[in-house]
N, C-alpha and C positions, 0 to 999 in steps of 0.2 A: 331425430336423438335429444332427450331432454339431457340438463345438466347433471342430474345422478348418474346416467348412463354414461356420458363423457367422463365423468371423474373416475368411474370405474374403470375405463376401457383405459386411462392414464395410468392408473395407479397398476393396473396389470401390464405395463409397458416398461413399469422400473425393474431395475434388477436388482432380484435379491444379495443381501451382501453379508458380511461377516466383519467386525473390524476385531483386529488382534493386535497385542502389546505384549514382546517379550522382554525382560527387564534382567538384568544380573540381579541377584541377590543382595539385599543390602538398600535396594533403590526408594526414593520417596514414591512409595505406594500410593499417596492421596496423589501427588503430583501425578504420576504416571495414569491413573483412572481421569484424569481431569482431561490430559491428554488424549486418552482414549473416546472421551465424551467429546472432543473437539474432532477427532479424526471421523467420530462417525455422523457429526453435523456437516462435516466437509463431503464425507460421501451423499451426504443428503442431497447437499446443495449440487454436485454433480449430477444427481438424480438415482440413487440409489435407495432402497427400502432398507436399512441396516436392520437387520432382525437378532443379531445377537453380539456381544460384547464379549471378548474372552483375555483375559490377564495373565501371565503365567512369569513365574522367576526362576530362575536357573543359575546354577554353580557357575554354569560355563555356556554360553549362546552356541547351537550347533552352526558348524558353517556350512553344512548342506542345507540344512531345512530349516533353522532358524529355532523351532521348537525341538522339543523331546520328541520320542517315538510314540510316547502315550496321547501326548496332546494334537499329534499328527492324526493321530487314531481316533481320539476324539472329535475333531474337527471334518474329517471325513465323514463320521456318521451324522454328525447336526446336516453338514450340504446334503446327502441322501435324503433324511429326514424330513428337511425345510423346503428343498428344492434350491438351495443357494446356487449362484452362480458367480460369486466375485467375491473373493477374499482380499481384504487390506489390512496391510501392517503398517505401524506405527514409526520405523523406522526402515532408513533405505536398505533397500536386499541388493544382493550382489544378482549378477545376471543368472549365474550358475543355481544360486537359492531360488530364483523365480523358476526356471525349468524345473528342478526337483519337486517344489513343492507344486506346480500344476499336474505333473505327471503322477506324484502322490493323490493331490487331492481331486483333480480331474477337471479345475474349473480355472477360471481366469485370476490370477493376481496378482496384483499392484502394489506401493508403497505408498508413504504419505505423498512424496515428491510428485510422482506419477499424477495422485488425484489432484494434486493442486495445478498444476500444469494442464491436467484436462478441463479443470473449472474455468483458469485464464482462457482457453481455448473457445470454449462456449460462452466467455462473455467478450471476447475482443470485437469492437466494432468498428474503430478507424483503422488506417492504414498502416500507421505508426505501432496500434496494441496488437495486430495481427502480425505483424512483420516481428515485432519485441517476443510474441508468444511462440512463434514458427521457430526462430531461432536458439530459443530457451528447450523447447522439446527437441530440435533435431541434436542440439547438445547432451541431453538426458537420454536420449536413446543410441549414441552414438557408440559409446561402451557397451551397449546391452546388445548390440547388431547382429543377432544372431538367426535371419531370417523373421525378427520378432514379428511385424506387422503382419506379415504374409499368415504365418501360425496363427497368433489372434483372430484375424479375420474368417479363416478358415472353420479354426475349432469352435470359437466363442461367438461369430456372428456381428461382430462390430460391440457397437454400446462404449460404456463409460471407458477410456483407457486408448480407445483406438480413433478418437476424434484429432481435429486438427491435420496436422502434416500427415499422419499415417494413412489416409483414405487415397492420397496423391502421392505415397512415397513408398508404396505394396513392394514392388520389385527393387525397391533402389541399394546400392552396396555403399561401403563405406568411401568408396571414393567419389560417387556422387553427391552423398551429403557433407562431405568437405567442402564441394566446389557449389553447393546450394546454402550452405553456412558463411562461405566467403559472400556470395553473393546480396544474403543478409545483410552482414555486417555493412558491405557497401552501403546498402539501400537504408541504414539505419542511421550512417554516416553523414548522410546528404540531408536525411529528417532533421539532424541534430542542426546543420548547418540553417536551415529554416527555423527551427525552435530558436534557437540564439537569436538569429534576427528579430523575432517577434519577441521576443524578451527584452531585446536591448531596446526596442520601442517603447517599452513599458517601465523603462527605467526609472522615468521621472518619478513615480509614482509609489507612496510606501508601499512596501510589499509584504503580506502575510500569506503560509501556507500550513493547511491543515495537515499533521501526522499522526498517527495513532494505530493501533490496533484495528484489525478489521472487525467490522460490524461495531466499532464503538460509537458511531453516529455522526460521523465524521460529514456525510454529505447532507444530514438532516441540518447539523448547525451550520452548514454551507447555506442551505436555502434560506435558514433564519434570520441571517447576517445580511444575505444578499437579494435574497428573492430568485434565485438561482433557476429554481425548478428543476434542478437536477435529480434522477433517478433516485428512490431511495425505496430499499429492500430489506430485511429480515434475514439477510442470506449474507456468507461471507463472500468477500469478492464484488458486492456489489456494483463497486463502479471500477473500474480500472484508467480510463482515460480522465484525464487530468483536466480540470475542469478551472477555468479564472474567470472571475465577475467582477466587476467593480462594484464601491459601496463606498458611505460616506462616515467618518470619524468623527467623534463629536463635537471637534472644532471647524468641521465644516469640508475638510481635507478630501479630496477623493482616493481610496485606495483601491489596490486590487487583493484578492484574496482567492488563492487557490486550494483544489482538493487533490490529494494525490489520493494512490492505491495505498490499501492498508496492508500493514505486516503483519505477520504471523510466526510462530514458531517453528523452526525448521523450515524457515522458508529457503526453497532451494538457491544456491549459492549461482547458478549460472540463470535463475530467473530476474536476480537481484540485480545482476551485470547486465541483462538483457534490457531492463526498464530503467538503465541510469538516464534515458533523454527524459523519460515521464517524471521524471524524480528528482530531475536538474531544477523544475519549480521550487522545491524545498532546499536545495542549496543555495540556490540564487535568492532567497528571500531574507528581507531585512529581520523579520522576527516568525519563529517557528510556534503555532498551537498545537502542542501536545494533549490530543482530545483522548479521555479515559473513561472506559462504563465502570463509572463506579459502583453499579449494582451487582458486577462480576465478581464472585469470591475470590479469583486469582486475578484480580486487576494489579497486584503489585508486581506480581511476576509480569505482565503485560507490559506495566512500563518499563523493566528491566530489557525486555526482549523490544521494544521498540528502541531504547536506550543504545542496546548491542546494534541494533541496526544500522541507526543513525551513523553508528562510529565504524560500521563497515562501509559506508558510505562517504564516509571521511567530512560529515557534516557535524563538525563537534563546535565550531565557535559561533554558533549562533544563539542570540536569547532566544529562551522557552518560556512560555506560558503554560504553565499545567492546567488542562482545563479538565475539570471533573464534570462528566456530563451523566445525565439520567439520575440525576439526584433527587427528583421526585420518588425513585424508587427504593430510596433508602429513607425509612418512615422515622428511623430511632436517632431522634437529635442529637443525643450524644455521639451518636457516629460523624456526623457534620463536624461537630466542635473537635473532635478527636483526629479528624482529616485537617483542619483547619491548623492544628497545632503542629500536626505533623509533616505538613506540606505547609508551609506560611507562607509562601510566594503565588500559591495557586488559588484556583475558585471555581466555585461551586455553581454549575448551571443545569438548568435542562432545556435542551434546544428544541425537544418537539413543544414543551410547552411554555417558554420562551420566559423562564425562570433565570433574573440576571443576568440577561443577554446585554441591557444597558450597563451594568458593572462591566460586563467584560469589555464592551466598546471602550469605557473610560479607560479599564487597564491597558486597554491595546494601544489607546491613544498616548497614556503615560508612556509606556514602554517604548515606545517609538521616539518619543519625544528626549529619552534616556539616554536612547542611542544615536542620536543625532544632532546635528546643529543648526542655528538659524542664523543669516548672516544677511547683509544690506549691502547692496553696489551702487555704484554711481556709475554710468556708464557716456559719456559723452558722443553727441550725436557723430564725431568724426570714428570713433570708435562702433557704430552699430551694428558689425558683422559680428561681434560678438555673443550680441544678445539671443540670435540663433544656435549658438553652440550651447549656451544655458539654459534654453526651452528644450533641446534636445538631450541633455544629460540631467538636468536637476528639475526639482517642482518648484517651480514660480508658486509663491503664496500672493503677491502682491505687486501692480507696476503701477506708475505713473510718470508722467513724462511732462518736463518744464520746460524753462529756456532754453537752460542749460545740456539737458540730456536727459537719459531715463534712469530712473529708481526702482530699484528692482528688490524684492525681499523673497528670499529661496529659501529651502533646507539644503542640508548634506550630509551626507550618511557618514559615519564617524569612521569607517572605513577609505571614504573619497576624499577626507577631509584636509591632507596635507597635499595630494595632488589638484583639489579647489585651489588652494591658499598659493601654490606656487603658480596655478596659469591664471589667476584673476586679483592677484595682491593688490596691484595699480587702481584698481575700482573698488578696493575695498574702502567700507566707510565706517564699521563702527562695531567690526568684528563680530564674536558669537553674540547674540541676544542673549542666550540661554546658557 
C-alpha cells in the first residue's frame, strides 16, 4: 500500500461532523463565529472532518433540542445528504437535549466539553495525565449517565466521544462511578505528594512557567529556550504533561522552565480541577511567561481567557511577562508599534525563528532580579550545619572558604525574604546587595 492509498484509508475512517452554535439574539455574531471555527478545529483535532458549520440566533433557546424545529429539520436533511455521523454543539448540552437530538437526527451528539475531554483522552501519555483525564471524564458523564456509553457504543459504533473510560465503563452505574472517582482522587493525591517533593528539590533555582492559550507556541518557545525537544504540532492541546527543563539566564544562573497545558475558552471546570497537579508548576513558579499568538485575530480575547483561568486557579500574585509570539507573521511594522504602546511591559518574539529570544532572556533576568534579593553570609566553621540548609532551600551564587569560616552569596525570593532573615540574621554580612 503506497502513501496515497494509506492517506485515503485514514480519511475514510474519519467521522464526518457538523459544528453548530445556537445563541440568543443580540449576541456578538463575530465572536460566535470565531468560537464556531475553534469548535471545528477541536473536532478536527479529535479526528473528525467538519463538513458543515451552522450558526443560529434565537429569541429563546429550546430546552428540548437547543435549535428551533426548522433548524432541526435542516440539520437532519444535511445529515442524510452528506453522511454525517456526529453533531457537535458549541455550548454544553443537558442529558435530555442530547437524547432528544440523537432521537431526531439519528446520529451521535456531543458538546464542546465532551470533545475537549475526548482530545485529552487521546493525548494523555503519563500515569498522571491519564488519571486526571479519567477523573474529569467520569465527573462529566456522572450527571449524564443514562446508559450513555452502552447507547453510544451500540448505536454509533464507538469513535469520538466513546474513548477513555467509556471503553471500560460500559455497564457501570452511578455507585461504581462514585467509587472509581474516589479511587482516582486518592491516586491523584499521592501524585500530588510526589510532585511536591520533586518541586521542593528544585526550589533553589529561579523558576519560570509558560502559560497561554492552546496552540500559542509555548512548546516551540520551550524548545528554543532550553533545547528540550518537546513535541510540537499545529493542533490544540498537543502537550498535556508538564515538562521542566534547565536553562541559563544571561548572568550564567541556572534556571528552570516549565511548559504547561494550554487553556481554551469554555474549558470544562472539572477538567481544570483535575489538572491542578499539572498546573501546580505555574502556581509555584517565580515568574510566568504568558505566551500569546499575536497572529491570531482574537488574541486580545485569548489574553483575557487566560487571565480569567489563572484567576480561577488562584494564580494572581505572580509577575507576568506578556510574550507576543509569532511576530514574524505580523508583517505590518505599525502593528508592532501599536502593540508595544498598548502593552508597554510586553516583548515581541518569534520562537520558531528565534527573533528577540536574547532580549526575552534579558527581560527574564531583569524581572527575576527585581523580585528577589541578594545576600552575603559569613558562617563560622562551628555553625557549618547551617550550610546544608542554605543549599537545600536557596540558590547559592558563590562560595569561598577562609580561615574563619565560609562566605556565601545567594539569592532569596521576595516571598521568602522575612523567613530567611529570621533564620540567618546572625550570619548576615551586608544585607541586600541590590
